[in-house]
LOVO-971884 format. One record per residue (C-alpha): y, x, z; chain; residue number from 1. Coordinates in steps of 0.02 Angstrom, whole numbers, plus 50000, padded with zeros to 5 digits. Layout:
REM LOVO-971884
       v       u       w   mol   seq
       Y       X       Z     A   NUM
...
***
This chain:
REM LOVO-971884
       v       u       w   mol   seq
   50650   37365   48032     A     1
   50523   37294   48154     A     2
   50547   37212   48314     A     3
   50379   37315   48369     A     4
   50490   37461   48388     A     5
   50542   37429   48545     A     6
   50484   37602   48580     A     7
   50552   37722   48480     A     8
   50752   37701   48486     A     9
   50801   37784   48330     A    10
   50644   37821   48194     A    11
   50765   37936   48098     A    12
   50760   38070   48271     A    13
   50557   38063   48285     A    14
   50498   38223   48337     A    15
   50373   38317   48224     A    16
   50227   38222   48303     A    17
   50281   38084   48203     A    18
   50135   38069   48118     A    19
   50022   38072   48263     A    20
   50133   37889   48298     A    21
   50065   37825   48143     A    22
   49909   37875   48173     A    23
   49897   37817   48333     A    24
   49972   37639   48257     A    25
   49834   37635   48141     A    26
   49704   37641   48259     A    27
   49763   37515   48362     A    28
   49781   37386   48229     A    29
   49977   37405   48237     A    30
   49963   37402   48027     A    31
   50165   37353   48021     A    32
   50210   37474   48122     A    33
   50106   37613   48073     A    34
   50163   37587   47904     A    35
   50354   37579   47943     A    36
   50342   37751   48027     A    37
   50236   37817   47886     A    38
   50378   37787   47766     A    39
   50548   37830   47856     A    40
   50449   37995   47889     A    41
   50395   38011   47671     A    42
   50592   37989   47675     A    43
   50599   38173   47708     A    44
   50442   38242   47658     A    45
   50388   38135   47499     A    46
   50245   38248   47450     A    47
   50175   38259   47615     A    48
   49988   38164   47568     A    49
   49929   38127   47757     A    50
   50086   38042   47774     A    51
   50038   37952   47605     A    52
   49858   37919   47641     A    53
   49942   37826   47809     A    54
   50051   37726   47726     A    55
   49922   37670   47596     A    56
   49793   37633   47718     A    57
   49931   37507   47827     A    58
   49974   37458   47665     A    59
   49793   37416   47607     A    60
   49761   37343   47788     A    61
   49919   37233   47768     A    62
   49847   37164   47615     A    63
   49965   37236   47483     A    64
   49837   37312   47377     A    65
   49950   37344   47234     A    66
   50074   37468   47337     A    67
   49902   37542   47434     A    68
   49824   37580   47257     A    69
   49994   37674   47179     A    70
   50023   37770   47336     A    71
   49833   37844   47334     A    72
   49841   37872   47160     A    73
   50017   37980   47192     A    74
   49923   38034   47346     A    75
   49775   38125   47242     A    76
   49879   38210   47087     A    77
   49972   38336   47242     A    78
   49783   38335   47310     A    79
   49651   38291   47196     A    80
   49546   38415   47298     A    81
   49558   38312   47469     A    82
   49403   38204   47512     A    83
   49467   38088   47626     A    84
   49591   38020   47503     A    85
   49440   37976   47369     A    86
   49354   37911   47529     A    87
   49508   37779   47572     A    88
   49541   37742   47389     A    89
   49361   37716   47382     A    90
   49368   37583   47501     A    91
   49502   37481   47445     A    92
   49417   37480   47251     A    93
   49256   37393   47339     A    94
   49358   37279   47436     A    95
   49450   37232   47275     A    96
   49253   37246   47150     A    97
   49307   37358   47054     A    98
   49143   37446   47094     A    99
   49119   37569   46948     A   100
   49283   37630   47003     A   101
   49236   37644   47187     A   102
   49078   37743   47147     A   103
   49163   37885   47066     A   104
   49288   37904   47196     A   105
   49141   37901   47337     A   106
   49048   38030   47239     A   107
   49187   38122   47206     A   108
   49248   38099   47434     A   109
   49042   38184   47420     A   110
   49042   38334   47317     A   111
   49207   38393   47415     A   112
   49158   38338   47598     A   113
   48939   38350   47568     A   114
   48926   38283   47770     A   115
   49049   38154   47780     A   116
   48896   38001   47836     A   117
   49020   37863   47805     A   118
   49079   37907   47635     A   119
   48873   37882   47613     A   120
   48861   37710   47687     A   121
   48994   37654   47605     A   122
   48933   37734   47407     A   123
   48763   37648   47457     A   124
   48870   37487   47487     A   125
   48937   37525   47328     A   126
   48766   37554   47234     A   127
   48712   37399   47309     A   128
   48848   37271   47252     A   129
   48826   37346   47094     A   130
   48582   37294   47087     A   131
   48554   37494   47115     A   132
   48470   37450   47292     A   133
   48346   37566   47277     A   134
   48489   37708   47257     A   135
   48564   37618   47411     A   136
   48423   37673   47504     A   137
   48434   37830   47460     A   138
   48608   37858   47517     A   139
   48580   37778   47695     A   140
   48439   37883   47736     A   141
   48561   38016   47710     A   142
   48696   37927   47808     A   143
   48574   37926   47935     A   144
   48534   38087   47951     A   145
   48699   38143   48005     A   146
   48710   37986   48117     A   147
   48542   37953   48192     A   148
   48605   37834   48324     A   149
   48728   37714   48215     A   150
   48662   37548   48217     A   151
   48778   37502   48079     A   152
   48669   37632   47950     A   153
   48508   37536   48020     A   154
   48541   37372   47993     A   155
   48622   37414   47797     A   156
   48460   37471   47770     A   157
   48371   37324   47827     A   158
   48477   37212   47760     A   159
   48440   37316   47562     A   160
   48254   37322   47602     A   161
   48280   37105   47634     A   162
   48374   37101   47444     A   163
   48207   37180   47359     A   164
   48101   37062   47453     A   165
   48023   37225   47576     A   166
   48051   37094   47729     A   167
   47917   37172   47847     A   168
   47988   37355   47802     A   169
   48133   37267   47840     A   170
   48105   37220   48015     A   171
   48074   37381   48073     A   172
   48255   37427   48059     A   173
   48336   37278   48127     A   174
   48227   37325   48269     A   175
   48291   37487   48281     A   176
   48481   37443   48272     A   177
   48456   37313   48421     A   178
   48384   37430   48519     A   179
   48569   37536   48492     A   180
   48668   37351   48482     A   181
   48571   37214   48580     A   182
   48693   37098   48525     A   183
   48729   37128   48349     A   184
   48751   36937   48266     A   185
   48724   37033   48084     A   186
   48557   37109   48146     A   187
   48490   36967   48238     A   188
   48551   36839   48072     A   189
   48453   36991   47968     A   190
   48296   36997   48047     A   191
   48286   36803   48063     A   192
   48305   36819   47852     A   193
   48164   36942   47852     A   194
   48037   36825   47959     A   195
   48102   36695   47836     A   196
   48030   36811   47686     A   197
   47869   36854   47775     A   198
   47865   36668   47800     A   199
   47872   36646   47977     A   200
   47994   36512   47981     A   201
   47966   36449   48161     A   202
   48006   36638   48216     A   203
   48136   36668   48102     A   204
   48235   36500   48187     A   205
   48233   36596   48351     A   206
   48344   36749   48276     A   207
   48464   36636   48170     A   208
   48509   36541   48330     A   209
   48516   36702   48430     A   210
   48626   36752   48291     A   211
   48750   36611   48307     A   212
   48755   36599   48493     A   213
   48838   36795   48470     A   214
   48950   36748   48336     A   215
   48955   36595   48250     A   216
   48935   36596   48050     A   217
   48933   36492   47901     A   218
   48787   36601   47829     A   219
   48677   36608   47985     A   220
   48685   36420   47995     A   221
   48644   36399   47786     A   222
   48482   36529   47816     A   223
   48441   36436   47964     A   224
   48429   36272   47855     A   225
   48330   36362   47723     A   226
   48193   36400   47864     A   227
   48237   36202   47905     A   228
   48191   36127   47761     A   229
   48042   36230   47729     A   230
   47979   36168   47893     A   231
   48016   36003   47814     A   232
   48127   35971   47976     A   233
   48278   35870   47846     A   234
   48388   35809   47974     A   235
   48412   35956   48081     A   236
   48410   36066   47891     A   237
   48542   35938   47844     A   238
   48632   35974   47999     A   239
   48652   36156   47975     A   240
   48714   36136   47823     A   241
   48847   36026   47867     A   242
   48893   36158   47986     A   243
   48894   36284   47855     A   244
   49014   36179   47768     A   245
   49135   36130   47927     A   246
   49153   36318   47940     A   247
   49168   36365   47751     A   248
   49219   36226   47660     A   249
   49186   36318   47488     A   250
   49021   36402   47545     A   251
   48944   36346   47353     A   252
   48753   36397   47407     A   253
   48758   36267   47548     A   254
   48867   36123   47448     A   255
   48690   36153   47318     A   256
   48562   36138   47455     A   257
   48648   35990   47526     A   258
   48655   35912   47386     A   259
   48451   35959   47356     A   260
   48399   35875   47538     A   261
   48513   35704   47497     A   262
   48438   35697   47334     A   263
   48284   35695   47407     A   264
   48313   35572   47539     A   265
   48378   35467   47400     A   266
   48551   35481   47427     A   267
   48607   35479   47282     A   268
   48807   35458   47281     A   269
   48803   35626   47424     A   270
   48731   35713   47317     A   271
   48825   35679   47146     A   272
   49006   35710   47267     A   273
   48936   35877   47328     A   274
   48866   35950   47167     A   275
   49038   35885   47074     A   276
   49118   36001   47210     A   277
   49001   36142   47171     A   278
   49058   36140   47021     A   279
   49242   36136   47013     A   280
   49213   36281   47129     A   281
   49142   36361   47005     A   282
   49100   36296   46818     A   283
   49039   36442   46757     A   284
   48861   36399   46873     A   285
   48712   36327   46820     A   286
   48648   36240   46952     A   287
   48752   36084   46980     A   288
   48726   36016   46788     A   289
   48544   36078   46834     A   290
   48517   35972   46978     A   291
   48631   35843   46928     A   292
   48499   35802   46792     A   293
   48390   35792   46898     A   294
   48479   35676   47017     A   295
   48496   35567   46854     A   296
   48314   35572   46806     A   297
   48272   35526   46980     A   298
   48419   35366   46948     A   299
   48311   35343   46781     A   300
   48476   35390   46676     A   301
   48395   35488   46539     A   302
   48503   35505   46440     A   303
   48642   35553   46540     A   304
   48526   35684   46615     A   305
   48473   35770   46428     A   306
   48662   35778   46416     A   307
   48670   35869   46593     A   308
   48542   35982   46534     A   309
   48624   36012   46373     A   310
   48772   36075   46460     A   311
   48682   36200   46560     A   312
   48590   36260   46425     A   313
   48769   36313   46344     A   314
   48814   36414   46492     A   315
   48640   36497   46527     A   316
   48524   36462   46351     A   317
   48375   36575   46428     A   318
   48368   36470   46576     A   319
   48184   36440   46577     A   320
   48192   36290   46689     A   321
   48316   36184   46601     A   322
   48218   36223   46431     A   323
   48065   36159   46512     A   324
   48150   36023   46591     A   325
   48253   35971   46434     A   326
   48045   35973   46364     A   327
   48031   35857   46486     A   328
   48167   35731   46459     A   329
   48139   35741   46265     A   330
   47945   35667   46322     A   331
   48010   35546   46431     A   332
   48128   35477   46287     A   333
   48001   35469   46150     A   334
   48068   35609   46061     A   335
   47890   35702   46045     A   336
   47925   35843   45923     A   337
   48086   35898   46003     A   338
   47999   35920   46155     A   339
   47859   35995   46064     A   340
   47983   36127   46010     A   341
   48040   36161   46159     A   342
   47870   36202   46250     A   343
   47819   36294   46103     A   344
   47959   36390   46102     A   345
   47934   36448   46285     A   346
   47761   36482   46257     A   347
   47788   36599   46126     A   348
   47886   36694   46250     A   349
   47758   36701   46389     A   350
   47594   36602   46405     A   351
   47599   36610   46577     A   352
   47673   36478   46622     A   353
   47547   36337   46652     A   354
   47665   36220   46695     A   355
   47739   36235   46517     A   356
   47542   36236   46432     A   357
   47533   36055   46567     A   358
   47677   35997   46481     A   359
   47613   36026   46276     A   360
   47473   35948   46352     A   361
   47527   35776   46372     A   362
   47645   35796   46216     A   363
   47485   35797   46130     A   364
   47386   35675   46215     A   365
   47522   35575   46191     A   366
   47518   35606   45995     A   367
   47346   35577   46014     A   368
   47291   35756   45984     A   369
   47145   35765   46091     A   370
   47079   35960   46026     A   371
   47279   36002   46076     A   372
   47279   35917   46199     A   373
   47142   35981   46301     A   374
   47161   36158   46246     A   375
   47316   36154   46329     A   376
   47268   36075   46488     A   377
   47122   36205   46525     A   378
   47248   36322   46486     A   379
   47363   36238   46642     A   380
   47237   36227   46743     A   381
   47159   36389   46742     A   382
   47315   36465   46768     A   383
   47359   36335   46925     A   384
   47204   36199   46991     A   385
   47358   36109   47032     A   386
   47362   36021   46885     A   387
   47171   35958   46870     A   388
   47257   35829   47016     A   389
   47376   35804   46904     A   390
   47284   35751   46749     A   391
   47195   35609   46844     A   392
   47349   35501   46884     A   393
   47490   35549   46725     A   394
   47521   35410   46619     A   395
   47540   35521   46477     A   396
   47348   35551   46459     A   397
   47289   35373   46464     A   398
   47286   35366   46263     A   399
   47143   35501   46274     A   400
   47063   35471   46473     A   401
   46908   35384   46401     A   402
   46885   35517   46249     A   403
   46721   35621   46255     A   404
   46815   35802   46261     A   405
   46930   35744   46403     A   406
   46826   35688   46515     A   407
   46709   35841   46505     A   408
   46859   35948   46538     A   409
   46890   35876   46709     A   410
   46714   35865   46758     A   411
   46697   36040   46715     A   412
   46818   36121   46839     A   413
   46795   35975   46981     A   414
   46640   36039   46979     A   415
   46675   36242   46983     A   416
   46798   36167   47137     A   417
***
């Protein structure tokens, strides 16, 4: 028996308000005490649904998810119309990532208790995790109508709006959350993220720093690092990613971003270490392979770079950037027909790919097919004028640079700009 039961000399002789002691222990966060008390009560009252519910909550809080699930299922067999049970079981299932099942139980809870705002919030969270963010927002709005002064609900709405790129709208909800809870770190971070999404990174940094001052979390440093990176403050960005990884060594995204910074700075061995670590963490992700290919290409190790991009495409054959990069590597290796096949396959799926039109033009120039090269380059420049400047210095066009049609193309677009 737990030593925490000093206040209860004989558990078997607790009076009729024993469940009140269980509830009080749960509210104090004394989950082991609550579990022991509830189990003693259940010995005498094995069909008591309230005791089963408390027991399941305590077991879940203590990390015994198998026991908690068994208890919830047993309680629901006795009382399938209990909305609180469905809700609590949904919370456990959500925590376990079993979103379809959690969705079912939260909906059932709301059918039984339509004015239960926490169920609307949790249903919204599940819908958001399932990628159904627009529906999640509807649930949060319903919860807000029932709890109009809940900072957490304003935060949830702001977070969901950030997820779907409605950053301007999100700002208003984070502002309202911060009026209610001025030092809420999650809302401070969310407001920073919204500002960053609006390309207001300097302002975003202020809010990230406030969030970190309120509560140091790895993702706050990570978000700050992304803004610093966009502002080309690479030393500060690197320090931010370093701190995120000190706090969470298995932070996959931070490893990838730090590797990219090291690649840009020419610190290839350090970048390689981060990419290797990221691949070890999640071998099913394409990012480590994609960026390792970039690293190897920068070092002139083209055959090895091609091998990495091939591995990347084995995981995700539809990865468009990887397919384009594969074509580029084949072009650099002089395997022109294979490169052309890559670019033509991409353009067959979408003609609105300026970089692919440009790369196709490079292949055609290398093959000395002037008309095709000029046609593809024109399409690239029409979609993105930056390729006009690229074409002036790209050695792939040297073989046709003096041809009248190529010179006329460049002159025509230069005059237009």
